RONUZA-300127 format. One record per residue: residue number from 1; residue in three letters; x, y, z of N, C-alpha, C in turn. Coordinates in pm, 1 decimal, m for minus. Example, Ala and Ser with C-alpha at 12.3 -4.5 7.8 and 13.67 -1.06 7.14 Angstrom:
seq;type;n.c1;n.c2;n.c3;ca.c1;ca.c2;ca.c3;c.c1;c.c2;c.c3
1;ALA;1319.0;m569.0;780.0;1230.0;m450.0;780.0;1320.0;m330.0;780.0;
2;SER;1285.0;m225.0;708.0;1367.0;m106.0;714.0;1290.0;3.0;787.0;
% end
This chain:
seq;type;n.c1;n.c2;n.c3;ca.c1;ca.c2;ca.c3;c.c1;c.c2;c.c3
1;MET;2843.3;m3508.9;2622.4;2746.0;m3627.8;2620.0;2707.7;m3726.7;2693.6;
2;LYS;2821.2;m3738.0;2763.4;2886.8;m3856.4;2905.3;2761.2;m3888.6;3003.0;
3;ASN;2693.6;m3770.3;3024.9;2602.1;m3723.3;3109.7;2474.8;m3794.3;3120.5;
4;LEU;2459.3;m3799.7;2980.3;2306.1;m3873.1;2896.3;2313.3;m4009.4;2950.3;
5;SER;2166.2;m4024.4;2993.7;2189.0;m4165.0;2980.7;2185.6;m4300.2;2845.0;
6;LEU;2150.9;m4376.5;2741.3;2122.3;m4439.2;2686.7;2010.9;m4430.6;2643.2;
7;GLN;1910.6;m4411.5;2758.5;1744.7;m4386.4;2704.4;1737.7;m4255.9;2703.4;
8;ALA;1818.4;m4177.3;2713.7;1780.1;m3995.1;2699.9;1840.7;m3997.1;2578.1;
9;MET;1966.5;m4035.4;2507.6;2041.2;m4066.3;2357.5;1932.4;m4087.0;2269.6;
10;ILE;1857.0;m4251.6;2283.6;1802.3;m4285.9;2224.4;1673.7;m4255.7;2191.3;
11;GLU;1597.7;m4177.0;2264.1;1466.1;m4090.7;2270.0;1506.9;m3944.4;2172.8;
12;ALA;1628.4;m3927.0;2219.7;1652.3;m3736.4;2152.3;1696.2;m3804.6;1982.7;
13;ALA;1751.4;m3964.5;1962.5;1735.7;m3983.0;1804.2;1596.0;m4044.8;1751.1;
14;ILE;1504.4;m4044.0;1829.2;1409.6;m4119.1;1745.5;1324.2;m4004.6;1745.9;
15;PHE;1288.3;m3941.9;1847.1;1191.9;m3721.8;1843.9;1290.4;m3687.4;1754.0;
16;ALA;1482.7;m3739.1;1733.7;1485.2;m3586.3;1632.8;1437.6;m3664.5;1447.2;
17;ALA;1397.8;m3776.0;1453.3;1312.7;m3843.5;1336.7;1175.8;m3821.9;1300.5;
18;PHE;1102.9;m3827.7;1471.1;987.4;m3782.7;1437.6;992.9;m3658.4;1366.0;
19;SER;1080.9;m3519.9;1427.5;1100.8;m3409.7;1429.0;1112.6;m3389.3;1229.8;
20;MET;1089.1;m3427.4;1161.9;1196.8;m3525.4;1067.0;1032.7;m3534.5;1015.8;
21;VAL;1013.3;m3651.3;1071.0;896.3;m3673.8;950.4;782.4;m3553.9;968.8;
22;LEU;757.6;m3511.0;1044.6;664.9;m3405.1;1048.9;628.4;m3270.3;997.8;
23;ASP;839.8;m3214.1;946.4;826.0;m3151.3;857.5;852.7;m3153.3;734.0;
24;LEU;833.2;m3328.4;719.9;813.8;m3319.8;546.1;644.7;m3342.3;500.7;
25;LEU;544.1;m3254.6;638.1;444.4;m3255.6;599.8;395.6;m3112.3;553.5;
26;PRO;293.5;m3043.0;429.1;315.1;m2949.0;399.0;277.0;m2873.4;494.9;
27;SER;371.9;m2711.7;507.8;336.4;m2666.8;624.2;208.9;m2540.3;595.3;
28;ILE;243.3;m2415.4;690.7;80.6;m2348.8;643.8;124.9;m2278.2;619.5;
29;LYS;83.5;m2219.8;461.9;205.3;m2107.4;449.1;97.0;m1927.1;444.4;
30;VAL;200.0;m1881.1;499.4;90.3;m1707.1;561.2;136.4;m1652.2;451.5;
31;THR;252.1;m1651.6;456.0;296.4;m1535.6;326.7;432.6;m1608.6;225.4;
32;SER;446.6;m1554.5;129.0;573.8;m1646.7;46.2;682.8;m1620.6;144.8;
33;GLY;716.7;m1591.2;200.3;823.6;m1625.2;323.2;780.1;m1654.3;457.6;
34;ILE;622.3;m1654.4;478.8;619.6;m1716.1;657.9;526.5;m1822.8;643.8;
35;SER;590.5;m1972.3;674.3;548.7;m2041.4;648.4;502.2;m2133.3;826.2;
36;LEU;386.6;m2180.3;885.0;391.4;m2243.9;1026.6;368.0;m2376.1;1013.6;
37;SER;455.9;m2465.0;1104.3;543.6;m2531.7;1177.0;523.8;m2599.1;1255.4;
38;PHE;475.7;m2765.9;1304.7;479.7;m2821.8;1447.0;562.4;m2853.2;1454.0;
39;ALA;642.4;m2893.7;1351.6;782.4;m2974.1;1336.6;920.7;m2978.1;1475.2;
40;MET;889.1;m2867.7;1510.2;973.7;m2836.9;1647.1;907.6;m2935.1;1786.3;
41;MET;791.2;m3009.0;1780.1;709.5;m3048.2;1871.3;811.4;m3156.7;1979.5;
42;PRO;846.0;m3256.0;1849.8;955.9;m3373.6;1918.6;1022.7;m3335.5;1957.3;
43;ILE;1097.6;m3196.8;1993.6;1246.1;m3119.5;2067.1;1194.1;m3090.8;2159.2;
44;PHE;1102.0;m3039.5;2170.9;991.2;m2983.8;2292.5;1023.1;m3108.8;2375.4;
45;VAL;944.8;m3198.9;2321.5;866.3;m3361.0;2464.1;1008.7;m3388.6;2429.6;
46;VAL;1117.2;m3350.8;2434.9;1244.9;m3426.1;2467.0;1307.4;m3349.3;2593.7;
47;ALA;1272.9;m3199.0;2526.7;1319.1;m3130.1;2647.1;1271.8;m3096.7;2810.3;
48;PHE;1107.9;m3131.5;2774.1;1051.9;m3128.8;2942.2;1031.7;m3249.3;2943.8;
49;ARG;1112.4;m3348.9;2929.2;1123.3;m3495.3;2988.2;1270.9;m3491.7;2981.0;
50;TRP;1374.4;m3507.4;2901.4;1500.0;m3487.9;2950.8;1579.7;m3387.3;3038.6;
51;GLY;1571.3;m3212.9;2932.9;1658.3;m3122.1;2987.3;1713.9;m3089.1;2864.2;
52;PHE;1842.9;m3003.5;2847.6;1895.8;m2957.1;2800.4;1984.3;m3005.9;2680.3;
53;MET;2059.3;m3042.9;2754.0;2220.5;m3160.5;2672.9;2080.8;m3261.4;2541.6;
54;ALA;1993.3;m3302.6;2572.5;1900.4;m3404.2;2506.1;1838.9;m3302.8;2413.9;
55;SER;1817.0;m3217.7;2453.9;1716.0;m3174.2;2351.3;1860.4;m3136.3;2269.5;
56;VAL;1951.9;m3035.0;2320.1;2046.6;m2945.9;2203.0;2113.3;m3143.2;2109.9;
57;LEU;2090.7;m3243.1;2141.5;2148.2;m3361.6;2060.7;2047.0;m3342.0;1976.7;
58;SER;1913.3;m3349.6;2038.5;1783.3;m3363.8;1948.7;1769.7;m3254.6;1783.8;
59;GLY;1778.9;m3173.6;1824.5;1776.7;m3101.4;1771.1;1911.0;m3101.8;1661.1;
60;PHE;1989.3;m3184.0;1666.7;2128.0;m3155.3;1616.9;2112.3;m3270.3;1514.4;
61;ILE;2042.3;m3391.2;1569.8;2027.4;m3459.4;1462.3;1955.9;m3497.1;1372.9;
62;TRP;1844.3;m3372.4;1436.4;1721.7;m3346.9;1311.7;1812.1;m3266.6;1184.3;
63;SER;1919.8;m3198.8;1270.7;2021.9;m3121.3;1114.1;2012.8;m3207.5;1028.5;
64;LEU;2114.6;m3315.0;1163.3;2201.0;m3365.5;1027.9;2085.1;m3464.7;936.6;
65;LEU;1924.3;m3435.2;991.2;1888.8;m3524.8;915.1;1796.9;m3471.6;804.8;
66;GLN;1802.4;m3397.7;808.4;1790.2;m3241.9;717.6;1914.8;m3263.0;591.7;
67;LEU;1984.2;m3247.7;644.3;2130.7;m3256.7;546.1;2216.3;m3358.3;443.9;
68;VAL;2158.1;m3455.7;510.0;2161.9;m3597.0;464.8;2042.3;m3639.1;360.9;
69;THR;1963.2;m3621.2;375.4;1840.5;m3643.5;333.9;1769.0;m3538.7;205.8;
70;GLY;1878.1;m3465.6;217.6;1811.9;m3352.3;92.1;1743.6;m3212.7;141.7;
71;ASP;1672.0;m3218.3;244.5;1567.4;m3135.2;271.0;1575.6;m3027.0;289.9;
72;ALA;1753.7;m2982.2;343.1;1758.5;m2854.0;332.6;1854.6;m2828.4;213.4;
73;ASN;1755.1;m2755.1;191.6;1787.4;m2737.5;m20.0;1764.8;m2561.6;m34.7;
74;ASP;1804.3;m2484.6;52.4;1878.5;m2391.0;58.1;1986.8;m2316.0;148.8;
75;ILE;2085.3;m2406.4;130.9;2241.8;m2364.3;82.5;2272.4;m2280.0;53.4;
76;LEU;2314.2;m2166.4;115.8;2411.9;m2071.9;7.8;2599.4;m2096.9;m29.8;
77;ASN;2604.5;m2135.5;118.6;2742.6;m2208.4;164.5;2771.0;m2244.6;293.6;
78;PRO;2883.1;m2281.6;303.6;2920.5;m2387.7;419.3;2927.0;m2330.9;591.3;
79;VAL;2895.0;m2175.8;550.7;2865.1;m2090.3;669.5;2785.1;m2081.1;713.6;
80;GLN;2658.5;m2066.3;575.5;2496.1;m2034.5;623.5;2477.2;m2160.9;688.4;
81;GLY;2557.7;m2288.0;562.8;2472.6;m2405.2;622.5;2465.8;m2454.3;781.8;
82;ILE;2594.6;m2406.4;780.5;2599.7;m2498.4;973.4;2524.4;m2329.1;1045.5;
83;MET;2545.6;m2262.8;942.4;2436.3;m2140.8;1102.0;2287.6;m2180.7;1115.6;
84;GLU;2246.3;m2248.0;970.3;2111.5;m2215.3;1011.8;2038.1;m2343.8;1006.8;
85;TYR;2199.9;m2525.6;991.7;2159.6;m2567.0;1007.3;2173.0;m2637.3;1193.3;
86;PRO;2311.5;m2704.5;1166.7;2347.5;m2773.5;1308.0;2326.7;m2632.9;1422.2;
87;VAL;2390.3;m2531.2;1412.7;2411.2;m2422.2;1508.5;2207.9;m2422.5;1562.1;
88;ALA;2121.7;m2379.2;1449.3;2032.8;m2278.5;1482.1;1907.8;m2404.6;1536.9;
89;PHE;1889.1;m2546.9;1486.0;1851.2;m2673.8;1521.2;1858.5;m2736.1;1657.9;
90;SER;1992.7;m2694.9;1655.7;2103.4;m2693.0;1839.5;2062.7;m2641.0;1941.1;
91;PHE;1963.7;m2502.1;1887.5;1932.7;m2403.6;2007.2;1824.6;m2458.8;2031.3;
92;ILE;1733.5;m2502.0;1954.9;1650.0;m2544.2;2009.9;1622.8;m2596.6;2167.5;
93;GLY;1729.6;m2711.3;2158.7;1776.5;m2733.3;2283.1;1730.1;m2623.5;2443.3;
94;PHE;1742.0;m2490.9;2410.5;1771.6;m2410.1;2514.5;1602.6;m2391.4;2596.7;
95;ALA;1483.4;m2513.1;2511.1;1368.1;m2453.3;2625.7;1404.8;m2591.9;2739.7;
96;GLY;1493.1;m2672.3;2683.8;1514.7;m2785.4;2796.2;1600.1;m2685.8;2941.5;
97;LEU;1555.5;m2574.4;2931.4;1714.9;m2481.7;3081.8;1565.5;m2521.8;3174.2;
98;LEU;1430.7;m2456.1;3108.6;1288.2;m2466.2;3175.5;1261.1;m2606.1;3251.3;
99;ARG;1258.8;m2704.6;3212.0;1270.1;m2845.2;3285.4;1211.0;m2861.2;3403.7;
100;PRO;1320.1;m2818.1;3474.3;1258.8;m2847.1;3624.5;1137.8;m2781.4;3706.9;
101;LEU;1170.0;m2670.5;3595.1;1017.7;m2572.3;3655.9;889.1;m2639.0;3598.1;
102;ILE;925.6;m2717.1;3524.7;783.1;m2803.9;3428.1;758.4;m2875.4;3523.3;
103;GLN;863.0;m2979.0;3552.5;881.4;m3076.6;3624.8;760.3;m3074.8;3779.8;
104;ASN;845.7;m2968.8;3868.4;778.4;m2947.5;3931.8;646.9;m2906.0;3957.1;
105;SER;613.8;m2801.7;3912.9;473.6;m2823.4;3859.2;364.3;m2918.5;3838.0;
106;SER;461.6;m3002.9;3738.4;409.2;m3114.1;3744.5;350.0;m3212.8;3867.0;
107;CYS;468.8;m3207.2;3889.8;471.1;m3299.5;4046.8;359.1;m3263.2;4101.6;
108;LEU;337.8;m3110.2;4141.7;264.1;m3100.1;4238.4;121.4;m3049.8;4180.9;
109;GLY;142.2;m3081.0;4053.2;m51.8;m3096.7;4042.0;m68.0;m3002.8;4007.6;
110;HIS;m34.5;m2847.7;3967.6;m40.3;m2717.0;3890.6;m94.5;m2724.2;3738.2;
111;LYS;m143.0;m2755.4;3714.4;m184.7;m2762.1;3552.5;m138.9;m2607.9;3498.0;
112;GLY;m130.0;m2527.2;3555.9;m198.7;m2381.5;3541.2;m69.7;m2378.7;3542.4;
113;ALA;44.2;m2334.3;3596.2;170.0;m2340.6;3633.7;279.3;m2357.3;3502.3;
114;MET;243.2;m2544.9;3529.8;300.6;m2620.8;3434.8;288.7;m2606.7;3245.0;
115;SER;154.2;m2518.1;3219.4;122.6;m2477.9;3152.6;207.2;m2369.7;3077.9;
116;VAL;216.0;m2246.8;3211.9;339.7;m2157.7;3173.9;412.1;m2167.6;3144.2;
117;TRP;484.4;m2272.1;3196.1;614.4;m2247.9;3205.8;665.7;m2393.8;3035.4;
118;MET;537.9;m2392.5;3041.9;562.5;m2494.8;2900.7;629.0;m2430.1;2770.4;
119;SER;508.4;m2304.6;2795.9;508.0;m2225.4;2646.2;553.8;m2120.5;2684.2;
120;LEU;664.5;m2067.2;2797.6;776.9;m2014.2;2790.5;873.7;m2100.7;2746.3;
121;SER;897.6;m2211.1;2824.3;986.4;m2294.5;2748.9;1008.4;m2328.5;2558.3;
122;VAL;847.3;m2338.6;2531.8;846.5;m2303.9;2403.9;912.2;m2174.4;2318.9;
123;LEU;894.0;m2088.0;2403.5;931.6;m1957.5;2380.1;1050.6;m1885.2;2334.9;
124;VAL;1105.8;m1962.0;2429.8;1274.8;m1976.9;2392.4;1367.5;m2049.7;2340.7;
125;GLY;1259.6;m2226.3;2357.2;1434.6;m2300.7;2191.1;1327.1;m2217.4;2054.4;
126;SER;1236.1;m2200.0;2055.8;1214.7;m2105.2;1918.8;1242.5;m1973.2;1865.8;
127;THR;1278.9;m1883.2;1996.2;1352.2;m1745.7;2027.6;1505.6;m1826.6;1960.1;
128;ALA;1577.6;m1880.1;2057.7;1687.6;m1928.9;2006.7;1762.4;m1956.8;1849.7;
129;ARG;1646.9;m2059.7;1814.6;1681.2;m2125.6;1682.0;1622.6;m1984.4;1589.8;
130;TYR;1534.4;m1933.9;1601.1;1484.0;m1832.1;1533.7;1573.0;m1691.5;1517.8;
131;PHE;1711.2;m1702.9;1637.9;1745.8;m1523.9;1625.4;1949.2;m1597.1;1525.0;
132;TRP;1958.8;m1713.5;1479.2;2021.1;m1746.9;1363.1;1948.4;m1737.1;1266.8;
133;HIS;1874.0;m1735.3;1259.5;1809.6;m1745.5;1100.0;1764.4;m1585.5;1049.0;
134;PHE;1761.6;m1587.6;1186.9;1757.9;m1412.0;1197.1;1928.5;m1327.8;1134.6;
135;ILE;2032.9;m1395.7;1206.1;2122.1;m1326.8;1173.4;2173.9;m1363.7;1054.1;
136;ALA;2144.4;m1484.1;982.3;2168.9;m1525.3;857.5;2076.6;m1431.3;787.8;
137;GLY;1962.0;m1430.8;822.2;1886.5;m1308.6;694.8;1908.3;m1266.8;637.9;
138;ILE;2013.3;m1136.0;748.4;2039.0;m1021.5;728.5;2185.7;m1012.1;640.3;
139;VAL;2290.6;m1133.1;698.4;2413.7;m1156.0;626.0;2426.1;m1240.0;490.5;
140;PHE;2318.0;m1327.9;465.8;2336.6;m1369.3;365.8;2194.3;m1366.2;262.3;
141;TRP;2076.6;m1324.8;314.0;1961.4;m1318.6;220.2;1944.3;m1188.9;173.8;
142;GLY;1983.3;m1147.8;283.0;1959.9;m938.3;251.0;1945.8;m916.2;93.5;
143;SER;1959.5;m983.1;21.2;2001.9;m927.9;m96.7;1890.7;m964.7;m103.9;
144;TYR;1755.5;m1013.7;m112.0;1659.8;m1071.5;m178.9;1550.3;m979.2;m92.7;
145;ALA;1597.3;m869.3;m10.4;1460.9;m834.4;61.5;1422.0;m711.8;m73.5;
146;PRO;1336.0;m713.5;m79.0;1182.6;m603.0;m147.6;1279.9;m494.8;m167.7;
147;ALA;1283.8;m404.4;m280.1;1304.9;m283.4;m305.7;1323.3;m152.7;m249.9;
148;GLY;1317.1;m77.7;m131.2;1397.5;m3.7;m46.5;1303.5;m44.7;131.5;
149;GLN;1357.7;m226.9;135.7;1330.1;m247.8;247.1;1481.8;m330.3;278.5;
150;SER;1529.1;m240.5;368.1;1606.3;m283.1;426.0;1649.6;m424.3;482.3;
151;ALA;1799.5;m521.9;474.5;1816.9;m666.9;516.2;1789.6;m696.8;664.8;
152;PHE;1788.6;m530.4;736.8;1739.5;m612.4;892.7;1585.1;m631.4;883.4;
153;MET;1519.6;m526.9;857.4;1384.8;m555.3;816.7;1261.9;m671.2;784.3;
154;TYR;1400.5;m683.6;650.0;1329.7;m809.8;512.5;1363.8;m933.2;658.6;
155;SER;1471.4;m943.0;736.5;1450.7;m1042.1;823.3;1405.0;m1070.0;963.2;
156;LEU;1394.2;m941.5;1019.7;1328.8;m911.7;1108.7;1160.3;m973.2;1054.1;
157;ILE;1147.8;m937.7;952.4;940.7;m967.6;900.4;945.9;m1119.8;889.9;
158;VAL;1045.0;m1162.3;811.8;1006.8;m1313.9;748.5;1014.2;m1398.2;887.5;
159;ASN;1177.4;m1401.9;955.1;1191.4;m1489.2;1061.5;1153.2;m1440.1;1180.8;
160;GLY;1120.8;m1307.7;1201.6;1027.6;m1288.9;1339.5;899.7;m1355.6;1308.7;
161;GLY;798.4;m1287.9;1176.8;644.8;m1391.7;1198.7;710.5;m1546.7;1184.8;
162;THR;772.2;m1571.9;1141.0;817.4;m1754.7;1123.7;764.6;m1790.9;1252.7;
163;MET;873.6;m1718.4;1407.0;901.2;m1769.7;1459.0;784.7;m1761.7;1585.9;
164;ILE;707.4;m1649.1;1560.9;602.8;m1610.1;1654.6;500.5;m1699.3;1591.8;
165;GLY;469.9;m1662.4;1445.5;348.7;m1840.8;1429.4;408.4;m1983.6;1484.2;
166;ASN;516.0;m2000.9;1507.5;529.7;m2149.1;1480.9;527.8;m2147.2;1641.5;
167;THR;596.7;m2047.6;1758.7;624.4;m2029.0;1856.4;468.3;m2077.8;1887.8;
168;VAL;318.1;m1983.0;1922.6;236.6;m2019.1;1925.8;125.3;m2105.1;1900.7;
169;LEU;155.1;m2174.9;1783.0;127.5;m2327.8;1750.5;148.2;m2447.9;1784.0;
170;CYS;310.3;m2455.8;1836.3;382.3;m2540.2;1936.0;315.5;m2505.5;2070.4;
171;ALA;342.7;m2414.8;2124.2;287.4;m2399.7;2245.9;138.4;m2467.9;2322.6;
172;ALA;67.2;m2417.5;2194.0;m80.2;m2444.4;2221.3;m75.5;m2565.8;2160.8;
173;ILE;m54.3;m2651.3;2069.7;m16.2;m2769.7;2125.9;17.4;m2898.0;2222.6;
174;THR;134.4;m2839.6;2273.7;237.9;m2869.8;2421.6;114.9;m2886.2;2470.0;
175;VAL;62.0;m2712.5;2527.0;m24.1;m2687.8;2657.5;m188.5;m2790.5;2666.6;
176;VAL;m257.9;m2843.1;2518.1;m313.9;m2911.2;2556.5;m260.7;m3056.1;2520.6;
177;LEU;m121.7;m3096.8;2521.1;m85.5;m3259.6;2543.7;m54.7;m3296.4;2685.4;
178;PHE;m25.8;m3241.7;2706.0;16.5;m3233.1;2868.3;20.7;m3260.6;2913.3;
179;ASN;m143.5;m3154.8;2909.6;m216.9;m3114.3;3011.8;m342.0;m3233.1;2994.6;
180;ALA;m337.5;m3315.3;2874.3;m449.3;m3444.8;2874.6;m368.1;m3563.4;2882.1;
181;ALA;m199.0;m3508.6;2868.4;m161.8;m3650.7;2912.7;m58.6;m3646.5;2952.4;
182;PRO;m14.1;m3588.4;3106.6;45.3;m3558.8;3169.7;214.9;m3682.6;3230.7;
183;GLN;144.6;m3771.3;3215.0;302.7;m3920.1;3191.0;335.0;m3896.9;3162.4;
184;LEU;346.9;m3853.0;3035.1;446.5;m3805.2;2900.3;589.2;m3745.1;2927.9;
185;LEU;556.6;m3681.0;3058.1;680.0;m3550.1;3127.0;813.8;m3736.4;3216.4;
186;THR;683.9;m3833.0;3250.1;738.3;m3905.0;3332.6;876.3;m3960.6;3214.3;
187;LYS;1011.2;m4011.2;3262.9;1093.8;m4155.0;3227.2;1063.8;m4260.3;3234.2;
188;TYR;1023.5;m4280.8;3139.4;1014.5;m4514.8;3165.1;1150.1;m4521.6;3210.1;
189;ARG;1133.5;m4577.5;3310.0;1241.8;m4642.0;3319.2;1238.7;m4802.3;3365.6;
190;HIS;1271.3;m4901.4;3280.3;1221.4;m5033.3;3355.0;1367.8;m5108.6;3419.1;
191;GLU;1278.5;m5122.7;3509.8;1318.1;m5225.0;3623.7;1350.4;m5333.2;3590.8;
192;HIS;1481.6;m5379.4;3642.4;1544.0;m5575.8;3548.9;1522.9;m5641.5;3674.1;
193;ARG;1374.5;m5719.5;3686.0;1400.2;m5813.0;3748.5;1438.6;m5965.0;3696.5;
194;LYS;1452.7;m6030.0;3872.4;1592.7;m6176.9;3861.2;1487.0;m6245.2;3792.7;
195;ALA;1494.0;m6347.9;3774.0;1418.9;m6441.4;3755.7;1405.0;m6554.9;3878.8;
196;ALA;1284.1;m6567.4;3876.0;1257.7;m6723.1;4007.9;1280.2;m6854.4;4031.1;
% end
């Protein structure tokens, strides 16, 4: 974390808190096990602005906020809790790996390419997060599968459906937001001025 600037760390914490607030809003229930939310959006903003390390930090802080506020009410045991909260939410930060491609497209004014890279970045971050939920679904939640359905299929349907829905929702919002306001990709730097 020593390579992160203070500004990056502050933004990571603020956007994690923003994700927490968005997570408190009612989600769109598709089925009893699948719900859609755009609460990951602020973490993706950090990923596009600051890259991998800052977005991993932001996802980690979001997971801690859920744990300390009691929003994480589906913990069966410590291993499952760690896997589905600090680990899974930190992995959203993998979206930051595509930051150079997004920034380059934005600098060149290629909005179409920027939109594609952002959508792929959202897909990478969402897949990285839901991979851990999928594993936890097999190992810890498999007993909740309907009769005749394997734990693998149960986890694949529930976590896969949620991942696809959230990816599409976040990617659509991302493309609209950053095409309307590409300056959000720019890091604000305060220039210290000397007194005259």
